[in-house]
Backbone as CSV, one residue per row, in Angstrom:
resi,resn,N_x,N_y,N_z,CA_x,CA_y,CA_z,C_x,C_y,C_z
1,MET,5.815,-12.907,44.821,5.909,-12.886,43.754,5.164,-11.799,43.052
2,ARG,5.176,-11.146,42.523,4.684,-9.776,41.761,4.777,-10.154,40.467
3,TYR,3.380,-9.756,39.798,2.954,-10.271,38.071,2.944,-8.886,38.412
4,VAL,3.235,-8.343,36.411,3.039,-7.352,35.624,1.993,-7.513,35.003
5,LEU,0.962,-7.161,34.696,-0.308,-7.170,33.400,-0.060,-6.570,32.049
6,TYR,0.483,-7.271,31.045,0.706,-5.998,30.093,-0.640,-6.600,29.209
7,ARG,-0.750,-5.153,28.947,-1.940,-5.259,27.997,-1.618,-5.045,26.322
8,HIS,-1.744,-6.098,25.585,-1.444,-5.979,24.340,-2.438,-5.584,23.229
9,HIS,-2.038,-4.439,22.955,-3.289,-3.770,21.774,-2.834,-3.997,20.575
10,MET,-3.816,-4.373,20.023,-4.116,-4.538,18.427,-4.250,-3.454,17.840
11,THR,-3.805,-2.958,16.811,-3.905,-1.702,15.790,-5.027,-1.460,15.182
12,THR,-5.808,-1.200,15.224,-7.367,-1.380,14.462,-6.725,0.441,13.382
13,LEU,-8.278,0.101,12.282,-7.895,0.767,11.374,-8.528,2.230,12.173
14,TYR,-9.273,2.536,13.120,-9.676,3.330,13.926,-8.574,4.027,14.350
15,ASP,-7.594,3.041,15.177,-6.514,3.564,15.552,-5.676,4.542,14.272
16,ILE,-5.517,3.848,13.403,-4.624,4.472,11.590,-5.683,5.487,11.220
17,PHE,-6.443,5.710,11.443,-7.734,6.378,10.826,-7.142,7.986,12.034
18,GLU,-7.407,7.750,12.919,-7.049,9.088,14.453,-5.472,9.455,14.330
19,ALA,-5.013,8.756,13.800,-2.972,8.852,13.468,-2.892,10.096,12.097
20,LEU,-3.711,9.753,11.142,-3.580,9.884,9.627,-3.556,11.945,10.222
21,PRO,-2.768,12.320,9.374,-3.398,13.970,9.425,-4.471,14.306,8.578
22,PRO,-5.082,15.658,8.520,-5.904,15.398,7.920,-6.344,15.373,6.672
23,SER,-7.356,14.677,6.033,-7.535,13.967,4.558,-7.153,14.661,3.411
24,THR,-6.877,16.098,3.498,-6.463,16.651,2.453,-5.502,16.321,2.016
25,GLU,-4.374,16.567,3.515,-3.166,16.194,3.452,-2.464,14.939,3.096
26,VAL,-3.001,13.791,3.499,-2.682,12.526,3.131,-3.263,12.467,1.389
27,ALA,-4.498,12.864,1.213,-4.563,12.835,-0.112,-3.808,13.811,-0.970
28,LYS,-3.033,14.538,-0.588,-1.866,15.190,-1.497,-0.745,14.146,-1.122
29,PHE,-0.444,13.555,-0.847,0.659,12.570,-0.103,0.821,11.440,-1.273
30,VAL,-0.544,10.957,-0.648,-1.164,9.714,-1.617,-0.964,9.539,-3.058
31,GLY,-1.709,10.956,-2.986,-1.654,10.957,-4.755,-3.427,10.570,-5.100
32,THR,-3.736,11.063,-4.533,-5.796,10.823,-4.326,-6.445,12.055,-4.418
33,THR,-7.404,11.911,-3.916,-8.214,13.417,-3.802,-8.738,13.223,-2.568
34,ASP,-8.995,14.023,-2.191,-9.618,14.261,-0.434,-10.616,13.524,0.110
35,ARG,-11.497,13.147,-0.944,-13.257,12.681,-1.211,-12.701,11.448,-0.692
36,ALA,-11.534,10.771,-1.949,-11.334,9.390,-1.937,-10.977,8.836,-0.704
37,VAL,-9.956,9.463,-0.069,-9.448,9.362,1.029,-10.524,9.581,2.471
38,ARG,-11.504,10.246,2.514,-12.523,10.615,3.487,-13.231,9.396,3.387
39,ALA,-13.372,8.667,2.197,-14.520,7.496,2.004,-14.030,6.171,2.233
40,TRP,-12.680,6.408,2.572,-11.782,5.026,3.578,-12.721,4.976,4.958
41,ARG,-13.121,5.791,5.622,-13.549,5.735,6.907,-14.783,5.361,7.063
42,LEU,-15.962,5.781,5.818,-17.139,5.069,5.603,-17.447,3.903,5.852
43,LYS,-18.567,3.298,6.735,-18.453,2.059,7.646,-18.796,1.096,6.535
44,ASP,-19.306,1.200,5.559,-19.529,-0.015,4.541,-18.392,-0.183,3.778
45,ARG,-17.311,0.545,4.260,-15.591,0.497,3.457,-14.774,0.327,4.582
46,GLN,-14.723,0.972,5.532,-13.567,0.522,6.458,-12.388,-0.154,6.081
47,ARG,-11.355,0.473,4.986,-10.477,0.154,4.271,-9.915,0.636,3.463
48,ILE,-8.559,0.519,3.923,-7.393,1.512,2.957,-7.012,0.878,1.902
49,PRO,-6.908,1.166,0.564,-6.932,0.506,-0.846,-5.186,0.469,-0.497
50,GLY,-4.718,-1.188,-0.942,-3.277,-2.429,-0.927,-2.133,-0.944,-1.790
51,LYS,-3.036,-0.842,-2.515,-1.952,0.511,-3.919,-1.312,1.569,-2.514
52,HIS,-2.429,2.076,-1.673,-1.814,3.804,-0.911,-1.290,3.177,0.349
53,TRP,-1.065,1.921,0.598,-0.007,1.487,1.512,1.552,2.173,1.490
54,PRO,2.187,1.757,1.024,3.542,2.108,0.568,3.768,3.644,0.643
55,ALA,2.785,4.807,0.471,2.383,6.060,0.514,2.745,6.464,2.160
56,LEU,1.123,5.458,2.505,1.268,5.528,4.049,2.524,5.430,4.969
57,VAL,3.070,4.486,4.274,3.823,4.082,5.817,5.356,4.825,5.530
58,ARG,5.601,5.874,4.322,6.108,6.736,3.814,6.309,7.937,4.977
59,LEU,4.722,8.408,4.432,4.129,9.546,5.376,4.441,9.069,7.189
60,GLY,4.064,8.108,7.560,4.166,7.641,8.906,5.559,7.793,9.257
61,ARG,6.677,7.494,8.701,7.783,7.633,8.853,8.518,9.557,8.974
62,GLN,8.013,9.637,8.316,8.377,11.532,7.738,7.770,11.936,9.192
63,ARG,6.625,11.653,9.341,5.967,12.536,10.109,6.062,11.845,11.579
64,GLY,6.338,10.665,11.660,6.976,9.894,13.355,5.690,9.401,13.565
65,ILE,4.494,8.582,12.734,3.215,8.156,13.199,3.767,6.769,13.474
66,LYS,4.269,5.821,14.591,4.515,4.947,14.430,3.583,3.779,14.171
67,VAL,2.335,4.447,14.348,1.321,3.134,13.821,1.397,3.078,11.981
68,LEU,1.572,3.515,11.508,1.642,3.425,9.834,2.681,2.585,9.572
69,THR,3.009,1.091,9.885,3.552,0.623,8.805,2.488,-0.773,8.691
70,TYR,3.573,-1.322,7.296,2.768,-2.437,6.625,2.080,-3.327,7.751
71,GLU,2.779,-4.111,8.753,2.583,-4.588,10.028,0.749,-4.496,10.575
72,ASN,1.162,-2.990,10.842,-0.051,-2.655,11.809,-1.246,-2.391,10.465
73,LEU,-1.454,-1.972,9.233,-1.946,-1.796,8.075,-2.525,-3.427,7.852
74,GLU,-2.179,-4.127,7.603,-2.368,-5.183,7.620,-3.123,-6.348,8.853
75,ALA,-2.736,-6.214,9.462,-3.570,-6.212,10.798,-4.606,-5.904,11.199
76,ALA,-4.698,-4.879,10.822,-5.864,-3.720,11.282,-7.001,-4.167,10.284
77,HIS,-6.687,-4.795,8.521,-7.506,-4.876,7.505,-7.867,-6.298,8.001
78,LYS,-7.298,-7.523,8.319,-7.612,-8.706,8.736,-8.994,-8.459,10.473
79,VAL,-8.540,-7.747,10.793,-9.375,-7.739,12.420,-10.810,-7.212,11.474
80,GLY,-10.581,-6.217,10.771,-11.923,-5.514,10.201,-12.351,-6.466,9.069
81,GLU,-11.987,-7.325,8.408,-12.546,-8.734,7.713,-13.639,-9.612,8.823
82,ALA,-12.992,-9.801,9.844,-13.314,-11.018,10.866,-14.394,-10.158,11.224
83,ALA,-14.884,-9.265,11.571,-15.925,-8.704,12.423,-16.937,-8.759,11.558
């Protein structure tokens, strides 16, 4: 009998940040500043404010960025809180 190992990949904030277009584009799309978007990545923050999640999910749908879903955003933030 042959077994196939499937690796389940948990989406992290790093994965989400890497999938995003440049911060200037994200800022325009979600209605905030470039500086604010860049601050999401700072080590002491490492979070995306919930008020921007709906716009990010829309951005993901428009651009075909599959990692940008409510489920992945929520899971990534829970992982970040546990760390």
